C-alpha positions in Angstrom: -16.2 -18.1 0.8 -13.7 -15.2 -0.1 -15.4 -11.9 -0.8 -14.5 -10.0 -4.0 -12.1 -7.1 -3.4 -14.7 -4.6 -4.6 -16.9 -5.6 -1.7 -14.2 -4.9 0.8 -13.5 -1.3 -0.1 -15.6 1.5 1.4 -14.3 5.0 0.6 -17.1 6.2 2.9 -15.1 4.8 5.8 -11.4 5.1 4.7 -9.2 5.6 1.6 -6.3 3.6 3.2 -5.8 -0.2 2.6 -3.0 -2.7 3.3 -2.4 -5.2 0.5 -0.2 -8.3 0.5 0.7 -10.5 -2.5 2.5 -13.8 -2.0 4.2 -16.1 -4.5 3.2 -19.7 -5.2 5.6 -22.5 -5.8 9.0 -22.7 -4.2 10.7 -20.2 -6.6 11.4 -16.9 -4.8 10.0 -13.5 -5.7 13.4 -12.1 -4.6 16.2 -13.0 -2.3 18.4 -16.1 -2.4 17.0 -19.7 -2.6 18.7 -21.7 0.1 18.1 -24.9 -1.7 19.6 -24.1 -5.1 21.7 -21.1 -4.1 20.3 -19.1 -7.0 19.9 -15.4 -6.3 16.7 -13.5 -7.3 17.8 -10.2 -5.7 17.5 -8.4 -9.0 13.7 -8.9 -9.0 13.4 -6.5 -6.1 14.2 -3.7 -8.5 11.6 -5.0 -11.0 8.9 -4.8 -8.3 9.9 -1.4 -6.9 10.3 0.3 -10.2 6.9 -1.0 -11.4 5.2 -0.1 -8.1 6.5 3.5 -8.1 5.7 3.9 -11.8 2.1 3.0 -11.3 1.6 5.8 -8.8 2.0 8.2 -11.8 -0.8 6.4 -13.6 -3.4 5.5 -11.0 -5.3 7.8 -8.6 -3.7 5.7 -5.9 -0.9 6.9 -3.5 1.7 4.7 -1.8 2.2 5.3 2.0 4.5 2.4 2.7 5.9 -0.7 0.9 8.4 -3.5 1.5 9.6 -6.1 -1.1 10.4 -9.3 0.8 11.7 -12.7 -0.4 8.4 -14.3 -1.2 5.8 -11.5 -0.6 5.1 -7.9 -1.1 3.4 -5.4 1.4 1.8 -2.1 0.3 -0.1 0.5 2.3 -2.0 2.6 -0.2 -4.5 5.5 -0.3 -7.2 5.8 -2.9 -7.2 9.3 -4.2 -10.9 9.9 -5.1 -10.4 13.7 -5.5 -7.8 13.3 -8.1 -9.7 10.7 -10.1 -12.8 12.9 -10.1 -10.8 16.0 -11.2 -9.4 14.3 -14.3 -11.0 15.5 -17.6 -12.2 12.9 -20.1 -9.0 13.2 -22.1 -6.9 13.0 -18.9 -8.6 9.7 -18.0 -7.9 8.2 -21.5 -4.3 9.4 -21.5 -3.7 7.9 -18.1 -5.2 4.6 -19.1 -3.2 4.5 -22.4 0.0 4.6 -20.4 -0.6 1.0 -19.5 -3.2 -0.4 -21.9 -4.0 0.1 -25.6 -7.6 1.0 -24.9 -10.1 0.7 -27.8 -10.1 2.1 -31.3 -12.5 4.7 -30.2 -10.4 5.9 -27.2 -7.3 5.9 -29.4 -9.1 8.1 -31.9 -10.3 10.4 -29.1 -6.7 10.6 -27.7 -5.3 11.5 -31.1 -7.8 14.3 -31.6 -10.0 12.5 -34.1 -13.6 13.5 -34.7 -16.1 11.6 -32.6 -19.4 10.9 -34.3 -22.6 11.5 -32.5 -23.4 7.7 -32.4 -20.0 7.0 -30.9 -20.3 9.5 -28.0 -22.4 7.3 -25.6 -20.0 4.4 -26.0 -17.0 6.7 -25.5 -18.5 8.2 -22.4 -19.3 4.8 -20.9 -15.7 3.7 -21.5 -14.3 6.8 -19.9 -16.5 6.2 -16.8 -15.2 2.6 -16.6 -11.6 3.7 -17.0 -12.0 6.3 -14.3 -13.3 3.7 -12.0 -10.5 1.3 -12.8 -7.8 4.0 -12.2 -8.8 4.2 -8.5 -9.5 0.5 -8.1 -7.2 -1.5 -5.9 -7.7 -4.7 -7.9 -6.7 -3.1 -11.2 -3.7 -1.5 -9.5 -2.5 -4.9 -8.1 -3.2 -6.6 -11.4 -1.1 -4.0 -13.2 1.7 -4.6 -10.7 1.6 -8.3 -10.4 0.9 -9.6 -14.0 4.0 -8.0 -15.7 6.2 -9.2 -12.9 4.8 -12.7 -13.2 5.4 -12.8 -16.9 9.0 -11.5 -16.5 9.7 -14.0 -13.7 8.2 -16.9 -15.7 10.3 -16.0 -18.7 13.4 -15.9 -16.6 12.5 -19.2 -14.9 11.6 -20.8 -18.3 8.3 -22.0 -17.0 4.6 -21.3 -17.1 1.7 -21.2 -14.7 0.9 -19.1 -11.6 3.6 -17.0 -10.0 1.4 -15.2 -7.5 -1.3 -16.6 -5.3 -4.7 -16.2 -7.0 -5.9 -13.4 -4.7 -4.0 -10.7 -3.0 -5.0 -9.9 0.6 -6.5 -6.5 1.4 -7.6 -5.0 4.7 -9.1 -1.6 5.5 -7.3 0.8 7.8 -10.0 2.7 9.5 -8.2 5.4 11.5 -4.9 7.2 11.9 -3.7 4.7 14.5 -4.4 1.8 12.1 -2.6 3.6 9.3 0.4 4.5 11.5 0.8 1.0 13.0 0.5 -0.8 9.6 3.0 1.6 7.9 5.5 0.9 10.7 4.8 -2.9 10.5 5.5 -2.8 6.8 8.6 -0.6 7.1 10.0 -2.9 9.8 9.5 -6.1 7.8 13.2 -6.5 6.8 14.3 -6.0 10.5 11.9 -8.6 11.8 13.1 -11.0 9.1 16.7 -10.2 10.0 17.4 -9.0 6.5 18.6 -5.7 7.9 19.6 -4.2 11.2 18.4 -0.6 10.7 15.7 1.1 8.6 18.3 2.8 6.4 19.7 -0.6 5.5 16.3 -2.0 4.6 16.6 -2.2 0.8 13.6 -1.8 -1.4 11.4 -0.3 1.3 9.5 3.0 1.6 11.4 3.8 4.9 14.8 3.6 3.2 13.5 5.8 0.3 12.2 8.4 2.8 15.5 8.4 4.8 17.5 8.9 1.6 15.3 11.8 0.6 15.2 13.5 4.1 19.0 13.6 4.1 18.6 16.0 1.1 15.8 17.9 2.9 13.2 16.4 0.6 10.4 13.9 0.6 10.1 11.2 -2.2 7.8 12.4 -4.9 6.6 8.8 -5.5 5.3 8.4 -1.9 2.4 10.0 0.0 4.1 12.9 1.9 4.0 13.6 5.6 2.3 17.0 6.2 2.6 17.4 10.0 -0.2 17.8 12.5 -2.0 20.9 11.0 -5.7 20.5 10.4 -6.3 23.4 8.0 -7.0 22.7 4.3 -3.9 21.4 2.7 -2.7 19.0 0.0 -3.2 15.3 0.5 -0.8 13.5 2.8 -0.2 11.9 6.2 -1.1 14.0 9.2 2.2 13.2 11.1 5.5 14.9 11.3 8.0 13.0 9.1 10.9 13.3 11.7 8.6 12.0 14.4 7.7 9.0 12.3 11.3 8.2 11.2 12.5 8.3 14.8 9.6 6.2 16.1 10.2 3.5 13.4 14.0 3.6 14.2 13.4 3.1 17.9 10.7 0.4 17.3 13.2 -1.4 15.1 15.8 -1.3 18.0 13.2 -3.0 20.3 12.6 -5.7 17.7 16.2 -6.2 17.0 17.7 -6.0 20.5 14.6 -7.1 22.5 14.9 -4.0 24.7 11.5 -2.8 25.9 12.7 0.6 26.9 14.5 1.4 23.7 11.8 4.0 22.6 13.0 7.3 23.9 10.4 9.7 25.5 11.3 12.4 23.0 10.4 10.2 20.0 6.9 9.0 21.1 5.1 12.2 20.1 2.9 10.4 17.6 1.9 7.8 20.2 1.1 10.5 22.7 -1.0 12.4 20.2 -3.0 9.2 19.3 -3.1 8.0 22.9 -1.6 4.7 22.1 0.1 3.0 25.1 3.7 2.0 24.3 3.1 -1.7 25.1 0.2 -1.8 22.6 2.3 -0.1 20.0 5.1 -2.6 20.3 2.7 -5.5 20.2 0.7 -4.4 17.1 3.8 -3.4 15.1 5.4 -6.7 15.8 2.4 -9.0 15.5 0.2 -7.0 13.1 -0.5 -9.9 10.7 -1.4 -12.3 13.5 -3.7 -9.8 15.4 -5.6 -8.4 12.4 -7.2 -10.7 9.8 -9.5 -8.0 8.4 -10.3 -4.3 8.9 -8.4 -2.5 11.6 -9.8 0.3 13.9 -11.8 1.0 17.0 -15.0 -0.9 17.8 -17.1 2.1 16.6 -15.3 2.2 13.3 -15.4 -1.5 12.8 -19.1 -1.6 13.5 -19.7 1.2 11.0 -17.6 -0.4 8.4 -19.3 -3.8 8.8 -22.7 -2.1 8.4 -21.6 -0.4 5.2 -20.2 -3.7 3.9 -23.4 -5.6 4.8 -21.5 -7.9 7.1 -23.5 -9.7 9.8 -20.4 -10.0 12.1 -18.0 -7.3 13.3 -14.6 -8.6 12.4 -11.6 -8.0 14.7 -13.8 -6.7 17.5 -11.6 -8.6 20.0 -8.5 -6.5 19.0 -10.1 -3.2 19.8 -8.3 -3.3 23.2 -5.2 -2.1 21.4 -6.7 1.2 20.1 -7.7 4.2 22.1 -11.4 4.7 22.8 
């Protein structure tokens, strides 16, 4: 029986998770329906705009995303530190950007006087809002439900637009995060929707490339910070240029089927993480087939399974792809 999403998240083990939502029925999320010839390309912008807007509301960062024809990939990071740093009024104001809240929270946000008998209820509500603002399920709900309503209105129909449950998997180490990000960023190339990362519309890799041309990083995405280990702002512990070159070279392998297409000078990240090239090519090309649950070394999978009260260590057979 499927487990609730709340029982699959362990911040003790990792803040990084890979989420996938798929549409039901034949109507496309985006793209062009080969049967009817109708184009739904404009819906890509709906999804991307909503996704990036939510990063300013939730204590959740986006590391990678790709909007495909009938599904959506997101690699996200739960930002516990930010959620805990918000004051009570911060939490209420963040929540009210998406939801009306209660009469009590509206009075509090407007500077109204809170009676002593109302204080306990208000505090309990703020505790719940704070929890929701770093909850993957609430994030995905806030993304998917408005898109479903908008698509149903356009299609002049009712009923489910998305599958009932989005898929979520824990990424337990740097290698898992890196491989999953590259897998997500390369989705359009594998699907032959684009030939290069910079041509991959409505993806995080295209957004990063456009920003780096200006010497910047996208403010909506989790930034690359480099390899330093000293205290620093939140971000990905890789060099941005190394990642972009690695994804570009990996895309050439996928597109042209040339095993030697990854240049020695662009494999810095793989060398640092001790990931053999053959393993890297396999996991970034077959990620969804290899990993049906959490991703990491055997030690990390065992620890995660223990924290989740699982009797069986999932994906233990795939540990051969990760360094010991």
